[in-house]
C-alpha positions as CSV (number, residue, x, y, z in Angstrom):
1,M,-11.7,-36.8,40.6
2,S,-8.6,-39.2,40.2
3,R,-5.2,-37.1,39.6
4,Q,-2.3,-38.8,38.1
5,P,0.6,-38.9,40.2
6,A,2.9,-36.0,39.5
7,G,6.4,-37.3,38.6
8,P,8.8,-36.4,36.0
9,E,7.7,-37.4,32.2
10,L,9.7,-39.0,30.2
11,P,10.8,-37.8,26.8
12,G,9.1,-40.8,25.0
13,D,6.2,-40.3,27.5
14,E,3.5,-39.1,24.8
15,S,0.4,-37.9,27.3
16,P,-3.2,-37.6,25.2
17,T,-3.9,-34.5,27.3
18,K,-0.1,-32.7,26.3
19,P,-0.4,-30.9,23.3
20,R,2.4,-31.9,20.6
21,R,5.4,-29.4,20.0
22,K,5.1,-27.5,16.8
23,R,8.0,-26.1,14.6
24,V,7.8,-22.4,14.1
25,V,9.2,-21.0,11.2
26,L,10.1,-17.0,11.0
27,A,10.8,-16.8,7.4
28,D,10.3,-19.1,4.4
29,S,13.7,-20.3,3.7
30,R,12.7,-21.1,-0.1
31,A,12.6,-17.7,-0.6
32,P,15.3,-16.2,-2.5
33,V,17.7,-14.2,-0.4
34,T,17.6,-10.9,-2.5
35,V,14.0,-10.5,-2.2
36,L,14.3,-10.7,1.8
37,R,17.2,-8.4,1.4
38,T,15.3,-5.7,-1.0
39,V,12.0,-5.9,1.4
40,V,14.4,-5.5,4.6
41,E,16.1,-2.5,2.6
42,L,12.8,-1.0,2.0
43,E,11.6,-1.5,5.3
44,E,14.2,-0.2,7.0
45,Q,14.6,2.7,4.8
46,T,18.2,2.2,4.1
47,S,19.9,4.1,1.4
48,Y,19.1,1.6,-1.3
49,G,15.8,1.2,0.0
50,E,15.3,4.9,-0.4
51,E,17.1,4.9,-4.1
52,L,14.6,2.3,-5.0
53,V,11.5,4.4,-3.7
54,R,13.2,7.6,-5.4
55,Q,13.0,6.0,-8.6
56,F,9.6,4.3,-8.5
57,I,8.6,8.0,-7.7
58,R,10.5,9.7,-10.6
59,I,8.7,7.2,-12.8
60,Q,5.3,7.9,-11.5
61,L,6.3,11.7,-11.9
62,K,7.4,11.2,-15.6
63,A,4.0,9.5,-16.5
64,A,2.0,12.5,-14.6
65,I,4.0,14.9,-16.8
66,K,3.6,13.2,-20.0
67,L,0.0,13.1,-19.8
68,W,-0.4,16.7,-18.1
69,L,1.3,18.2,-21.1
70,P,-0.9,17.4,-23.9
71,G,-3.8,18.3,-21.6
72,V,-2.8,21.6,-20.6
73,L,-2.0,22.3,-24.3
74,A,-5.3,20.9,-25.7
75,L,-7.2,23.1,-23.0
76,A,-5.4,26.4,-23.5
77,C,-5.4,26.1,-27.4
78,L,-9.4,26.5,-27.5
79,P,-9.7,29.8,-26.4
80,A,-6.8,30.6,-28.2
81,L,-8.3,29.3,-31.5
82,F,-11.4,30.9,-30.7
83,H,-9.5,34.5,-30.6
84,F,-7.5,33.7,-33.5
85,V,-10.2,32.4,-35.8
86,P,-13.2,35.0,-34.6
87,Q,-15.4,33.2,-37.2
88,L,-15.8,30.3,-35.0
89,S,-17.3,32.5,-32.6
90,Q,-20.2,33.2,-34.5
91,I,-21.3,29.6,-35.2
92,E,-24.6,28.6,-33.4
93,V,-25.5,25.1,-32.4
94,V,-28.9,24.9,-30.8
95,G,-29.0,28.4,-30.0
96,V,-25.8,28.4,-28.0
97,R,-22.5,29.8,-29.7
98,L,-20.0,27.2,-30.5
99,P,-17.2,28.6,-28.0
100,W,-19.3,27.9,-25.0
101,L,-20.4,24.5,-26.2
102,I,-17.0,23.5,-26.6
103,L,-15.4,25.1,-23.4
104,G,-18.2,23.6,-21.5
105,I,-18.5,20.2,-22.8
106,V,-14.8,18.9,-24.5
107,P,-12.9,19.5,-21.2
108,F,-14.6,16.7,-19.3
109,P,-14.3,13.7,-21.5
110,L,-10.9,14.6,-22.1
111,L,-9.9,15.4,-18.6
112,F,-11.7,12.1,-17.5
113,G,-9.9,10.2,-20.6
114,I,-6.3,11.4,-19.3
115,G,-7.2,10.6,-15.6
116,Y,-8.1,7.2,-16.6
117,W,-5.0,6.7,-18.8
118,F,-3.0,8.1,-16.4
119,N,-4.5,5.5,-13.8
120,M,-3.7,2.7,-15.7
121,I,0.0,3.7,-16.3
122,A,0.3,4.4,-12.8
123,E,-1.3,0.8,-11.7
124,R,1.0,-0.9,-14.2
125,N,4.3,1.3,-12.8
126,E,3.2,-0.2,-9.3
127,R,3.2,-3.6,-10.6
128,D,6.5,-3.7,-12.2
129,F,8.1,-2.1,-8.7
130,V,6.6,-4.9,-6.9
131,D,7.9,-7.3,-9.5
132,M,11.0,-6.2,-9.1
133,V,11.2,-6.1,-5.4
134,E,9.7,-9.7,-5.3
135,K,12.2,-11.0,-7.8
């Protein structure tokens, strides 16, 4: 085993066993300052960050209410329809009365469609929020 003498290294001395120095960058300096500031506001939950989150929650709530109301009205109107138009209650399809068929089948596709529609709106709102934060 041969050892090299332990002496001071000169600044220009590049040893093959010594790794090169690497520059560490903490943040991308090319990113706009407003993006970084907005992200920091959200992470630190400052008053501005809280207001952004409140606005986002308000938008999501409005979307939910806009889809909830027609769904509830549609489902609530079915029993009322059969109560006020009793002739419909006497109709039979495949040996089952019409109200039972409609009340047992119609709500499922209706609720699935409303849920799917809300999911699309909510994802669009989330993309818009992320785009707003990143720009």
